[in-house]
C-alpha positions as CSV (number, residue, x, y, z in Angstrom):
1,M,70.1,96.9,106.5
2,E,72.3,94.1,107.8
3,L,73.9,91.7,105.4
4,K,72.3,88.3,104.8
5,L,75.2,85.8,105.0
6,N,75.6,82.1,104.5
7,K,79.2,82.3,105.4
8,P,81.5,85.0,106.9
9,I,82.6,87.9,104.8
10,C,85.8,89.9,105.3
11,F,85.9,93.5,104.3
12,F,89.5,94.6,104.0
13,D,91.7,97.4,102.7
14,L,95.4,97.7,102.0
15,E,97.9,100.6,102.2
16,T,100.9,99.8,100.0
17,T,104.2,101.0,98.7
18,G,102.6,101.6,95.3
19,I,100.1,100.3,92.7
20,D,102.1,97.6,90.9
21,V,100.5,94.3,92.0
22,A,103.6,92.2,91.1
23,K,106.2,94.4,92.7
24,D,104.7,96.5,95.4
25,R,104.2,95.5,99.0
26,I,101.7,95.9,101.8
27,V,102.4,98.5,104.6
28,E,99.1,98.2,106.4
29,I,96.2,95.8,106.3
30,S,92.9,96.0,108.0
31,I,90.3,93.3,108.1
32,F,86.7,93.6,109.4
33,K,85.0,90.1,109.5
34,V,81.2,89.8,109.7
35,F,79.7,86.4,110.7
36,P,76.2,85.1,109.6
37,N,75.1,85.3,113.2
38,G,75.9,89.0,113.3
39,N,79.1,88.7,115.3
40,K,82.0,90.9,114.1
41,E,85.7,91.0,114.6
42,S,88.4,93.3,113.3
43,K,92.2,93.4,113.1
44,T,94.7,96.0,111.7
45,W,98.4,95.4,111.2
46,L,101.2,97.7,110.2
47,V,103.7,95.8,108.0
48,N,107.3,96.2,107.3
49,P,107.3,95.9,103.4
50,T,111.1,95.1,103.3
51,I,111.4,97.6,100.5
52,P,111.5,101.4,100.7
53,I,108.2,103.2,100.8
54,P,108.3,106.0,98.1
55,P,107.6,109.5,99.4
56,Q,104.6,109.9,97.1
57,S,103.0,106.9,98.8
58,T,103.8,108.1,102.3
59,A,102.2,111.4,101.3
60,I,98.9,109.6,100.6
61,H,98.6,107.2,103.6
62,G,101.1,108.8,106.1
63,I,103.0,105.6,106.6
64,S,106.8,106.1,106.5
65,N,109.8,103.8,106.5
66,E,110.5,104.8,110.1
67,K,107.0,104.0,111.2
68,V,107.1,100.4,110.0
69,A,110.8,99.7,110.6
70,N,110.1,97.6,113.7
71,E,106.9,96.1,112.5
72,P,106.5,92.4,111.4
73,T,107.0,91.5,107.7
74,F,104.0,90.1,105.8
75,S,105.7,86.7,105.8
76,E,105.6,86.8,109.6
77,L,101.9,87.9,109.6
78,A,100.7,85.7,106.7
79,S,99.3,82.8,108.8
80,Q,97.3,85.2,110.9
81,V,95.9,87.0,107.9
82,Y,95.0,83.8,106.1
83,N,93.4,82.2,109.2
84,M,91.1,85.2,109.4
85,I,90.0,85.1,105.8
86,K,90.2,81.4,104.9
87,D,86.6,80.6,105.5
88,S,85.2,83.9,104.2
89,D,84.0,85.7,101.1
90,L,85.9,89.0,100.5
91,A,84.8,92.6,100.0
92,G,86.5,95.9,99.5
93,Y,86.7,99.1,97.5
94,N,88.4,98.5,94.2
95,S,89.3,95.2,95.7
96,D,88.8,93.0,92.6
97,R,91.3,95.0,90.6
98,F,93.9,95.8,93.3
99,D,93.5,94.7,96.9
100,I,92.7,91.0,96.3
101,P,95.4,90.6,93.5
102,L,98.0,92.2,95.7
103,L,97.0,90.3,98.8
104,A,97.2,87.1,96.8
105,E,100.7,87.9,95.7
106,E,101.8,88.6,99.2
107,L,100.3,85.3,100.5
108,L,101.8,83.3,97.7
109,R,105.2,85.0,98.3
110,A,104.9,83.9,101.9
111,G,104.2,80.3,100.9
112,V,100.4,80.4,101.5
113,D,98.6,78.6,98.7
114,F,95.8,81.2,98.4
115,D,93.1,81.1,95.7
116,M,89.4,82.2,95.3
117,K,87.9,78.7,95.1
118,N,84.8,78.3,97.2
119,R,84.6,82.0,97.8
120,V,83.3,85.1,96.0
121,S,84.2,88.7,96.2
122,V,82.1,91.9,96.2
123,D,83.7,95.1,94.9
124,V,81.8,98.0,96.6
125,Q,83.4,100.5,94.2
126,T,81.8,98.7,91.3
127,I,78.3,99.0,92.8
128,F,79.0,102.6,93.4
129,H,80.3,103.3,89.9
130,K,77.5,101.4,88.3
131,M,74.9,103.4,90.3
132,E,76.5,106.8,90.9
133,E,80.2,107.0,89.7
134,R,82.0,108.7,92.6
135,T,85.1,108.3,94.9
136,L,85.1,106.5,98.2
137,S,84.9,109.8,100.2
138,A,82.0,110.9,98.0
139,A,80.4,107.5,98.4
140,M,80.5,107.9,102.2
141,K,79.0,111.4,102.0
142,F,76.4,110.3,99.4
143,Y,75.2,107.1,101.0
144,C,75.8,107.8,104.7
145,N,75.9,111.6,104.9
146,Q,79.2,111.3,106.8
147,S,82.8,112.2,106.2
148,I,85.6,109.7,106.5
149,E,87.8,110.5,109.5
150,N,91.4,109.6,108.8
151,A,90.8,108.8,105.1
152,H,93.5,106.8,103.5
153,S,94.2,104.8,106.7
154,A,93.3,101.1,106.1
155,E,91.0,100.9,109.1
156,A,89.0,104.0,108.3
157,D,88.6,103.0,104.6
158,T,87.6,99.4,105.6
159,M,84.9,100.6,108.0
160,A,83.7,103.1,105.5
161,T,83.4,100.4,102.8
162,Y,81.3,98.2,105.2
163,E,78.9,101.1,106.0
164,I,78.6,102.1,102.4
165,M,77.7,98.6,101.2
166,K,74.9,98.4,103.8
167,A,73.6,101.8,102.8
168,Q,73.7,100.7,99.1
169,L,71.4,97.8,99.9
170,D,69.0,100.2,101.6
171,R,69.0,102.7,98.7
172,Y,68.7,100.2,95.8
173,P,65.8,97.7,96.2
174,E,67.0,96.1,92.9
175,L,70.2,95.0,94.7
176,Q,69.5,91.7,96.4
177,N,71.0,91.1,99.9
178,D,72.9,88.1,98.7
179,I,76.7,88.0,98.6
180,K,76.9,85.6,95.6
181,L,74.5,87.9,93.5
182,L,76.4,91.0,94.6
183,S,79.6,89.3,93.5
184,E,78.1,88.7,90.1
185,F,76.9,92.2,89.9
186,T,80.3,93.7,90.7
187,T,82.3,91.3,88.4
188,R,83.6,93.4,85.5
189,K,84.6,90.5,83.3
190,K,85.2,86.9,83.7
191,I,88.9,86.3,84.3
192,A,91.0,83.3,85.3
193,D,93.7,85.3,87.2
194,F,93.4,88.4,89.3
195,A,95.6,90.5,87.0
196,G,93.2,89.9,84.0
197,M,96.0,88.5,81.8
198,I,94.1,85.2,81.3
199,A,90.3,85.5,80.7
200,F,87.5,83.3,79.4
201,D,86.1,83.4,75.9
202,T,82.5,82.7,74.8
203,D,83.3,79.0,74.9
204,D,84.4,79.3,78.6
205,D,88.0,78.5,77.6
206,E,91.0,80.4,78.9
207,I,92.5,82.9,76.5
208,F,95.5,85.3,76.8
209,T,94.5,89.0,77.0
210,F,97.9,90.5,76.2
211,G,100.9,90.3,73.9
212,K,101.2,88.5,70.6
213,H,98.8,85.8,71.6
214,K,96.0,88.1,72.7
215,G,92.7,86.5,72.2
216,V,94.2,83.0,71.5
217,K,93.2,80.0,73.6
218,V,95.8,79.2,76.2
219,D,95.7,75.5,75.4
220,K,96.5,76.2,71.8
221,V,99.5,78.4,72.7
222,L,100.9,75.8,75.2
223,E,100.6,73.2,72.4
224,T,102.1,75.1,69.5
225,E,104.6,77.3,71.5
226,P,105.6,75.5,74.7
227,G,108.4,78.0,75.3
228,Y,105.8,80.7,75.9
229,F,105.0,79.0,79.3
230,S,108.6,79.0,80.4
231,W,109.0,82.7,79.3
232,I,106.0,83.7,81.5
233,Q,107.2,81.6,84.5
234,N,110.7,83.3,84.3
235,A,109.4,86.8,83.6
236,D,108.1,89.5,85.9
237,F,104.4,88.4,85.9
238,P,102.2,88.1,89.0
239,L,102.7,84.9,91.0
240,Y,98.9,84.2,90.8
241,T,99.0,84.4,87.0
242,K,101.9,81.9,86.9
243,K,99.9,79.7,89.3
244,V,96.8,79.7,87.0
245,L,98.9,79.1,83.9
246,T,100.6,76.1,85.6
247,A,97.2,74.7,86.6
248,I,96.1,74.9,82.9
249,K,99.2,73.2,81.7
250,L,98.8,70.4,84.3
251,R,95.2,70.0,83.4
252,K,96.1,69.6,79.7
253,L,98.8,67.0,80.5
254,N,96.4,65.0,82.7
255,T,93.8,64.9,79.8
256,K,96.2,63.4,77.4
C-alpha cells in the first residue's frame, strides 16, 4: 500500500552521541522524503558533533570520532536539512520522543526557528507497540519478513521505518491511510513541548509536568512566581521547552 498524502512527508532517523535531548548531538542524519505524486528523494549526512562520541555510542552505530572529524557540523548543514523538511510532515521510529526533539534542539542551536506548526508527526514505533509491541528489527521481520541490513545505520533504519509503515497499513484495515489520523493515533499524550515538560490539561491549558509546580497551570506560575521563568531560561532545559515557555509568557503579556 502506498501512502495517501496531501503534502510531503519526511521519514528520518538520527544517530547521536547519546540519548540526552538537551546535551547530545547528531552524528548522522538520514531523510527519505515522499511526495504526494509518488516522487521520492533521500539524503544522508555524517555530522561532526563537535563533542566526543562516547565509546558505548560508537559500539551501537559504528560512528567514531575519527570517522566524522572532517565532516561538516550540524550548524553548517542546518539550512540543507531544514529546506528538505520545511514543507513536510515528519515520521520516524520513536521519533516523537527522541528524534524530533533532538533535531529541534540542533536546529534551534543553529539559529533555525523550527517548530511543529502546520505539520504533524507519525511515530511508527507507537503503531507497532500498540499493535504488536516489538523492536524495530522485529517489526521489519514481522511486517515485511525481512532482516535489516546494516541495522543502526541511519539510512537503513530510515528505509526500514518507511517499509514497515506501508506494511502496517496493509495489515491493519482499521488504520486509515491518512497522515493526520495516523499522527493522532501515534500521539501518546498532548504536550506543548517535545520533551513533555509542558503539557495540556483537560481545559486545554498548559501545565508543568515536573518539579514543585507539577500539574499547575503555567499561566498561574508565571503570575505568582515570575522568577520561575528566569530559572528555567538559565537552567539546562531543552531549547524548545524554553521557546514554548517564552511564547506562553508573551501571549500572557499581550492579553493584559
